[in-house]
N, C-alpha and C positions, 0 to 999 in steps of 0.2 A: 938390554943386552947389546942391541945394535949400536947404541951410543957409548958403549963401553962401561955401563954402569952395572954394579952388582945386583942381583935380584935375590929374593928369598922365596921359597915355596913352602907354605904352611897349610896343613889340612884345615878346612873351613871350620870343623867342629872344635877345633883346638882352642885352648885358653891361652892368653898371653900375660906376662908379667906387666906392671906398670912401666918399667923400663923399655921393654919391647913395644908396648902400645905407644910409648912417647916417640920411639924412633919411627914407627909406622906413620904417625901423624906429623912427624918432624917438628915436634915441640919439645919444650924441656919437661923433665919429669915433675918438678914442682908445679908447673902450670897444668899438666895432666891431673895431678892430685886436686888442685883447685876446681878443675872441671867435674872431677868425681865428687868432690865435697858439695858442689852446687847442684848435683843430680843430673848433669848433662850427659854423663857417660855411666852406664850401669855396671856394676861390679859385684862380686861376692868374695867372701873371705875363705881362704883355705888356711887354716890356723889363724895366724895374725897377718897374713899376706893377702893383698888384694889381688884378685885375678879378674880378667876382662875376657868374655868370650869374643874370640875374633870376629864372628859374624856380626856382632852388635857394634864392634869397633869400626869395622868396615862400612857399616850403615851410617854411623855417625859421621865418618869421613866423607862419604859420598853427599850427605846432606849439607856438610860443612862447605865442601868445595862447590855445590850447586849455589849456595847462598852467596859465596865469595864471588863466583862468576856473575851472578845477578847484580851484585854490588858494583863491580867493575864495569859492567855494561851501563848501569845508570850514571856513573861517573863519566864515562865516555860520551853518552848521549848528552849530558848536561854540558860538558866541555864544547861538544859541536854546537849546541844551541846558544852558547855564549861566544863562539867564534874563536875559542881558545885552542882548538884542536884542528890545525891546518896541516895538510899534507903538501909537501913541496916537491 
């Protein structure tokens, strides 16, 4: 909010649609569906519609973000070792 960006408040026990889940993860809906098909994100069906428990989605996002941060740190460390990362 301090940066002028919109926020959403959602109860933790709530389920989200695939469209909402894609927005939360900042990915496309087709990519989210591929993650679901690969079993990386848990879901259940409500009729013929896929629903994701928000708590499970946020846990996936937390792990994804941690892995991303570790990968970026490895790249930074390697760049420093190779002398490619110089601060002037």
